[in-house]
C-alpha positions as CSV (number, residue, x, y, z in Angstrom):
1,X,145.5,69.0,90.9
2,X,145.8,69.6,87.2
3,X,147.3,72.1,84.8
4,X,146.0,74.1,82.1
5,X,146.3,77.1,80.3
6,X,143.2,79.5,78.3
7,X,145.2,79.3,75.0
8,X,145.0,75.7,74.1
9,X,142.3,73.3,74.6
10,X,144.2,70.5,76.7
11,X,145.0,70.2,79.8
12,X,147.4,68.0,81.7
13,X,148.2,65.4,84.4
14,X,150.8,66.2,86.8
15,X,154.4,64.5,88.1
16,X,154.1,63.7,92.0
17,X,155.8,67.3,92.7
18,X,153.8,69.5,91.3
19,X,156.6,71.3,88.9
20,X,156.1,69.3,85.7
21,X,153.5,67.6,83.4
22,X,154.0,64.3,82.5
23,X,154.6,65.2,79.3
24,X,157.4,67.3,80.2
25,X,156.3,70.9,80.3
26,X,156.8,73.4,82.7
27,X,153.9,74.7,85.2
28,X,153.8,78.2,86.8
29,X,153.6,77.2,90.8
30,X,150.1,78.9,91.1
31,X,146.7,77.7,91.6
32,X,144.0,79.5,89.6
33,X,140.9,78.1,89.9
34,X,138.5,80.5,87.6
35,X,138.5,81.0,84.2
36,X,141.5,83.5,83.0
37,X,143.3,84.7,79.8
38,X,147.3,83.4,80.7
39,X,149.3,81.7,78.3
40,X,151.6,79.5,80.8
41,X,150.5,76.6,82.1
42,X,149.1,76.9,85.6
43,X,147.9,74.6,88.3
44,X,143.8,74.1,89.3
45,X,142.3,71.5,91.7
46,X,139.3,71.4,89.7
47,X,139.7,69.0,86.3
48,X,139.2,71.6,83.3
49,X,135.6,71.1,81.6
50,X,136.0,71.5,78.0
51,X,139.6,70.8,77.9
52,X,140.8,67.6,76.6
53,X,143.3,65.2,78.7
54,X,146.7,66.2,77.0
55,X,147.5,62.9,74.7
56,X,151.4,62.7,75.7
57,X,149.6,62.6,79.7
58,X,147.1,60.0,79.3
59,X,150.2,58.0,77.9
60,X,152.1,58.7,80.2
61,X,149.7,58.0,83.0
62,X,148.9,54.5,81.3
63,X,152.2,53.1,81.2
64,X,152.7,54.3,84.8
65,X,149.7,51.9,85.7
66,X,151.0,49.3,84.5
67,X,152.7,46.2,86.1
68,X,156.9,46.1,85.9
């Protein structure tokens, strides 16, 4: 599951509870898998094509994968 909004060109990775992104943004608890015009971050099952991964989410994901 991913999070995105239509007014940004980034998508986000989610924390396990899917209520916030790895970089800390709150996500609306709705799944929208088609192109819509909304400003709130919402869930999508499909990695958004044409969107870049948020740098803060990418960094947080790398940190989680590193052994302690």
